Structure formats: structure tokens, C-alpha cells
C-alpha positions as MATLAB code, in Angstrom:
seq = 'XXXXXXXXXXXXXXXXXXXXXXXXXXXXXXXXXXXXXXXXXXXXXXXXXXXXXXXXXXXXXXXXXXXXXXXXXXXXXXXXXXXXXXXXXXXXXXXXXXXXXXXXXXXXXXXXXXXXXXXXXXXXXXX';
ca = [
      89.669   74.705 -191.415;
      86.389   75.999 -193.450;
      86.721   76.926 -196.719;
      84.587   78.483 -199.315;
      84.647   78.498 -202.846;
      82.691   81.286 -204.681;
      81.965   80.884 -208.607;
      79.219   82.408 -210.818;
      80.908   86.184 -211.730;
      80.645   87.381 -214.816;
      79.542   90.340 -217.212;
      76.338   91.702 -217.853;
      73.959   94.026 -219.205;
      72.076   96.616 -217.406;
      69.159   94.045 -216.456;
      70.800   90.982 -216.925;
      71.103   88.122 -213.991;
      73.906   85.972 -212.356;
      73.259   83.142 -209.885;
      75.700   82.727 -207.829;
      77.169   80.171 -205.384;
      79.307   78.927 -202.819;
      80.270   75.954 -201.418;
      81.471   75.355 -197.792;
      84.336   72.329 -196.923;
      86.781   71.920 -194.287;
      83.051   71.808 -191.892;
      83.524   69.849 -188.431;
      81.153   69.802 -185.651;
      81.675   73.332 -184.141;
      80.586   74.157 -187.652;
      77.815   73.258 -188.848;
      76.298   74.737 -192.391;
      73.018   74.410 -191.348;
      72.343   76.086 -188.129;
      75.190   79.235 -189.089;
      74.437   82.975 -190.438;
      76.203   82.820 -194.249;
      76.547   85.795 -196.176;
      76.949   87.812 -199.761;
      79.028   91.018 -199.062;
      80.725   92.592 -202.157;
      83.434   95.502 -202.715;
      83.409   98.340 -205.857;
      86.894   99.790 -205.969;
      88.013  102.385 -204.119;
      84.917  101.390 -201.454;
      84.548   99.746 -198.029;
      83.095   95.961 -198.458;
      79.049   96.306 -197.381;
      76.519   93.198 -196.441;
      74.784   92.620 -199.760;
      72.038   89.121 -198.315;
      72.983   86.792 -195.095;
      71.457   84.092 -194.087;
      70.530   82.078 -191.037;
      71.127   77.658 -191.804;
      69.031   77.111 -189.601;
      66.237   79.027 -189.642;
      64.390   81.488 -192.231;
      66.099   83.968 -191.150;
      67.384   86.003 -194.027;
      69.130   89.657 -194.157;
      69.394   92.238 -197.615;
      70.489   95.558 -198.013;
      68.102   97.854 -199.257;
      69.576   98.503 -202.828;
      69.428   94.954 -203.644;
      65.571   94.146 -201.956;
      63.407   92.910 -203.937;
      65.945   92.160 -206.831;
      68.458   90.003 -204.831;
      67.304   86.315 -203.766;
      69.889   84.016 -200.825;
      69.204   80.905 -200.275;
      71.141   77.434 -199.070;
      71.205   74.080 -199.960;
      72.185   72.640 -196.507;
      72.631   68.689 -197.819;
      75.312   69.600 -200.729;
      76.621   72.442 -198.141;
      76.592   75.600 -200.502;
      74.760   78.720 -200.508;
      73.621   80.353 -203.217;
      72.736   84.009 -204.410;
      70.170   84.764 -208.050;
      70.610   88.195 -208.821;
      68.064   89.662 -211.354;
      67.503   93.421 -212.524;
      71.335   93.798 -212.316;
      72.251   97.806 -211.975;
      75.703   99.268 -212.775;
      75.852   99.754 -208.882;
      76.258   96.340 -208.249;
      80.206   95.971 -209.579;
      82.213   94.694 -207.634;
      83.859   91.891 -205.714;
      81.264   89.481 -204.208;
      82.205   87.519 -200.947;
      81.056   84.626 -199.411;
      81.239   84.684 -195.718;
      80.339   82.539 -192.310;
      80.925   82.525 -189.319;
      79.635   80.308 -185.715;
      78.797   83.408 -183.699;
      77.906   86.692 -186.296;
      73.882   88.031 -186.989;
      72.930   88.571 -190.473;
      72.843   92.058 -190.474;
      76.481   92.247 -188.652;
      78.986   94.324 -190.198;
      82.095   92.480 -192.031;
      84.809   92.401 -188.638;
      82.518   89.783 -187.342;
      82.710   86.889 -189.695;
      85.751   85.252 -189.620;
      86.116   82.728 -192.771;
      86.045   83.842 -196.344;
      86.183   83.238 -199.527;
      88.020   84.515 -202.115;
      85.545   86.297 -204.337;
      84.090   86.219 -207.339;
      83.821   89.635 -210.020;
      80.950   90.634 -211.118;
      80.762   93.290 -213.723;
      76.854   94.924 -214.851;
      77.464   97.673 -218.394;
];
């Protein structure tokens, strides 16, 4: 089955940068990395999980939440089945657990409930 493993989280100061990675494995013909919607979501303590950025790996379609536009960049390495999230100019409000998620049918602006495959998350703390 599809597995997603995130890495790259950590603790940074305000204005700092982090680059998150998500490696996909267990892919089958029914779920090719190079033609699916894969996204980054985050969840802060006491808050609902929210979409941060998403990309359709078969095209140049991307989505960013308004709160991260101009600061975060999502990209995909189809050859390596890896998704990235470059986060610059980090703010305390960016603190949370960041999850990578994918689904064969989801759209790039779909809510978390539309994504069936999830990683375990990587913690980002900005202070």
C-alpha cells in the first residue's frame, strides 16, 4: 500500500526557513506519483487540520493557502517520488504538525477529508 514519510521539520526562529520532504513508496499502477494530487497539511494544537499547499504532479497546477502565499513553495520530484515544501520567512503562526497527503481522485483545493493516504507528520516550531 501507499506509504508517505515526511522529514525536515524542526525548531526555527521567526524569519527562518525549513524544507520539508515527503517520500512516497508502495506505489502501484493505480497510484502513480507523477499524475496525482499530493499536498501538505498542518495542524496546530487545538485547531483543525488545514491545507497549506498542494500540487498536481502531472501538470503545473498548484494551490497555496492565503496565509503562506509568497513564503512557501511546493514542488515535486517525480523521478524520486518525493514532494517538497520550501518554507521561508516563517512566522509563529506556522507552528504545527505538517502532514503529507495524497489521493488518486482529490483536487488541489480539496479538504483533508478527501485525501486517503497520510504520513505521520513532522513537527515545525517557530518562535
